[in-house]
C-alpha positions in Angstrom: 88.8 67.4 -17.4 88.8 65.4 -20.7 88.8 67.0 -24.2 85.2 66.4 -25.4 86.2 66.7 -29.0 88.8 63.9 -28.6 86.1 61.8 -26.8 83.7 62.2 -29.8 86.3 61.4 -32.5 88.1 58.5 -30.7 85.5 56.7 -28.6 86.4 53.6 -26.7 82.7 52.6 -26.6 80.0 53.8 -28.9 76.3 53.0 -28.6 73.8 54.2 -31.1 70.1 53.5 -30.8 70.7 50.8 -28.2 67.5 48.9 -27.2 67.2 46.1 -24.7 64.0 44.0 -24.2 63.0 41.0 -22.2 60.6 38.3 -23.4 59.6 37.4 -26.9 56.9 38.4 -29.3 54.0 40.5 -28.0 55.0 39.7 -24.4 58.4 41.4 -24.9 59.0 44.4 -22.6 61.5 47.0 -23.7 63.5 48.4 -20.8 66.1 50.5 -22.7 64.6 52.6 -25.4 67.0 53.6 -28.2 69.7 55.4 -26.3 73.0 56.7 -27.7 76.3 57.7 -26.0 80.0 57.5 -26.4 82.9 56.9 -23.9 86.4 58.2 -24.4 89.3 58.2 -22.0 87.2 60.0 -19.4 84.9 59.4 -16.5 81.3 59.1 -17.6 78.6 58.9 -14.9 75.2 57.3 -15.7 72.7 58.4 -13.1 69.0 57.7 -12.5 66.5 56.0 -10.2 66.4 52.3 -9.6 64.9 50.6 -12.7 66.2 53.3 -15.1 68.3 50.7 -17.0 71.8 51.8 -15.9 73.1 48.3 -14.9 71.3 46.7 -17.8 73.4 48.9 -20.2 76.6 47.9 -18.4 75.9 44.2 -18.7 74.8 44.6 -22.4 78.2 46.1 -23.2 79.9 43.1 -21.6 77.4 40.7 -23.3 76.4 39.4 -19.9 72.6 40.0 -20.3 70.3 37.2 -19.1 69.3 34.6 -21.7 65.9 36.1 -22.1 67.2 39.5 -23.1 67.2 40.8 -26.7 69.9 43.5 -27.3 69.8 45.5 -30.6 71.5 48.6 -31.8 72.5 50.5 -34.9 75.9 50.5 -33.4 77.5 49.0 -30.3 81.2 48.9 -30.4 84.4 48.7 -28.3 87.1 50.4 -30.4 86.8 48.5 -33.7 85.0 45.5 -32.3 81.3 45.1 -33.0 80.0 43.9 -29.6 76.7 42.5 -31.1 78.4 40.4 -33.8 81.5 39.3 -31.8 81.7 35.5 -31.1 81.6 34.3 -27.5 85.3 33.4 -27.9 86.1 37.0 -28.8 84.0 38.3 -25.9 85.9 36.0 -23.5 89.1 37.8 -24.6 87.5 41.2 -24.1 85.9 40.6 -20.7 88.4 41.5 -18.0 91.3 41.9 -20.5 90.0 44.9 -22.3 86.8 45.8 -20.4 86.6 45.3 -16.6 83.4 45.2 -14.5 83.5 46.2 -10.9 80.3 45.1 -9.0 79.0 46.9 -6.0 79.3 44.3 -3.2 82.6 42.2 -3.0 80.9 39.8 -0.6 78.8 38.5 -3.5 81.5 38.9 -6.2 84.4 37.1 -4.7 84.7 33.3 -4.2 84.2 32.7 -0.5 86.4 29.6 -0.4 89.5 30.9 -2.3 92.0 33.3 -0.9 91.8 36.7 -2.5 95.3 36.6 -3.8 94.7 33.4 -5.7 91.6 34.9 -7.3 93.6 37.9 -8.5 96.4 35.6 -9.8 93.8 33.5 -11.6 92.6 36.6 -13.5 96.2 37.3 -14.6 96.8 33.7 -15.8 93.5 33.6 -17.7 94.3 36.7 -19.7 98.0 36.0 -20.2 98.2 32.3 -21.1 101.6 32.6 -22.8 103.3 33.7 -19.6 101.1 32.3 -16.9 103.7 30.9 -14.6 102.7 30.7 -10.9 105.6 32.8 -9.8 104.9 35.7 -12.2 101.2 35.6 -11.4 102.1 35.9 -7.7 104.4 38.8 -8.3 101.8 40.6 -10.4 99.2 40.0 -7.7 101.4 41.6 -5.0 102.2 44.5 -7.3 98.6 45.3 -8.1 97.6 45.0 -4.4 100.3 47.6 -3.7 98.9 49.7 -6.5 95.5 49.8 -4.8 97.2 50.8 -1.6 96.7 47.7 0.5 99.2 47.5 3.3 101.1 44.2 3.8 99.9 42.7 0.5 101.6 39.3 1.2 99.4 38.9 4.3 96.2 40.1 2.6 96.7 37.9 -0.4 96.4 34.8 1.9 93.1 36.0 3.4 89.6 34.8 2.5 86.9 37.3 1.5 85.1 37.0 4.9 88.4 38.0 6.6 88.7 41.4 5.0 86.7 44.6 5.4 84.2 46.1 2.9 86.7 48.7 1.8 89.5 46.2 1.5 87.2 43.9 -0.5 86.4 46.7 -2.9 90.1 47.4 -3.4 90.6 43.7 -4.1 87.8 43.8 -6.7 89.5 46.9 -8.3 92.9 45.0 -8.3 91.3 42.0 -9.9 89.9 44.2 -12.7 93.1 46.2 -13.2 95.6 43.3 -13.3 94.7 42.4 -16.9 95.3 46.0 -18.0 91.9 46.9 -19.5 91.1 50.0 -21.5 87.6 50.5 -20.0 86.2 50.0 -16.5 82.5 49.7 -15.8 81.9 50.4 -12.1 78.3 49.5 -10.9 77.7 51.4 -7.7 81.2 50.5 -6.5 81.0 52.5 -3.2 77.3 52.0 -2.2 78.1 49.5 0.6 80.9 51.6 2.1 81.0 54.3 4.8 81.8 57.9 3.8 85.5 57.8 4.7 86.2 54.5 2.9 84.1 55.7 -0.1 86.3 58.7 -0.5 89.5 56.6 -0.3 88.2 54.2 -3.0 87.1 57.0 -5.3 90.4 58.8 -4.9 92.2 55.5 -5.7 90.1 54.9 -8.8 90.7 58.5 -9.9 94.5 58.1 -9.6 94.5 54.8 -11.4 92.3 56.0 -14.2 94.4 59.1 -14.7 97.7 57.3 -14.6 96.7 54.5 -16.9 94.5 56.5 -19.3 91.4 54.4 -18.9 87.8 55.1 -19.7 85.3 54.7 -16.9 81.5 54.3 -16.8 80.4 54.9 -13.3 76.8 53.8 -12.6 75.4 55.5 -9.6 72.3 57.0 -7.8 74.5 59.7 -6.2 74.3 63.0 -8.1 76.8 64.7 -5.7 79.3 61.9 -6.2 79.2 62.1 -10.0 79.3 65.9 -9.9 82.6 65.8 -8.1 84.1 62.7 -9.7 83.1 62.5 -13.3 83.8 64.4 -16.5 80.4 64.0 -18.1 77.0 62.8 -16.8 74.1 60.9 -18.5 70.8 61.3 -16.8 68.4 58.4 -17.3 64.8 57.9 -16.6 62.7 54.8 -17.5 65.2 53.5 -20.0 65.7 56.8 -21.8 68.4 59.5 -21.7 66.9 62.7 -20.5 70.0 64.8 -20.7 73.8 64.6 -21.2 76.1 67.3 -19.9 79.4 68.1 -18.3 79.5 67.1 -14.6 80.8 70.6 -13.8 77.7 72.1 -15.4 75.2 69.8 -13.6 73.6 72.8 -11.8 72.9 74.3 -15.2 70.8 71.2 -16.2 67.7 72.1 -18.3 65.5 69.0 -18.2 62.8 69.1 -15.5 63.7 65.5 -14.4 67.3 66.5 -13.7 66.1 69.7 -12.0 63.8 67.6 -9.9 66.6 65.2 -8.9 68.8 68.1 -7.9 66.0 69.7 -6.0 65.4 66.5 -4.0 68.9 66.4 -2.6 69.1 67.3 1.1 71.5 70.2 2.1 72.8 71.2 5.5 72.6 74.8 4.3 68.9 74.6 3.6 66.1 75.4 6.1 63.5 73.3 4.3 61.5 71.1 6.5 60.4 68.8 3.7 62.3 67.9 0.5 60.3 68.5 -2.7 58.7 65.5 -4.4 59.6 64.9 -8.0 56.6 65.1 -10.3 57.1 62.9 -13.4 55.7 64.0 -16.7 54.3 61.2 -19.0 55.6 63.2 -21.9 59.2 62.3 -20.9 58.4 58.7 -22.1 57.7 59.9 -25.6 61.2 60.9 -26.5 64.7 61.9 -25.4 65.1 65.1 -23.4 67.6 67.8 -23.8 71.2 66.8 -24.7 74.4 68.7 -24.9 
């Protein structure tokens, strides 16, 4: 478990009063309402229902929001870089090289007509232009495929995305994000398309790589049980607002009624309930942030 004091004083990412809206003028609709959080060298889970704004936040950090989006904040930084004021050239150097984004379905994230090894090597060449020889890029590709525990990396590197399984595709995506040596990974539902066994393998792999490389991770997920076991801290979001922030190990001690409702809606093999409780939403939750620790 990470030292929360160190996280607070040496954040990799800091967001203060982050707001994201779509549209202009009176027609603008705000979807993220003044949220604040920090990320250190830890695993931070962001959890909430669909439409809570989780993925929108991840893309705002990467400056990959759609053209119609308006992102404002009192502070939005990666280390000493102001992400709102950075030029597009600066952001191109940050994306992949310093901050990696792992999307949830490799079938839609990988180029279908290029072998996966070439796609990984291209990432290395893009972020290391001074030593971007084909031979070194190929060696780095095989090395990172081994690091994500792909057997026979030489064979797999020559395969096209449709020739590999979902689990292997997710490992390829992780390899592509790690080869440039980022400080932060943003993983948007990275295991949602995988079966239970493969999901465990991918999470174990991510955990080992994060610990060994000292990375910060933002894990965007719907799965409370997953973040409880995998993350250090958890941010609970509802309708673009943070309801509660707490240690993952203390999730069962959550105080906000929304978090309690989410926990109560989880099925359990140890429960004899015939029906799961239905979460009752309180309009007062939309008036301000909930409890935070």
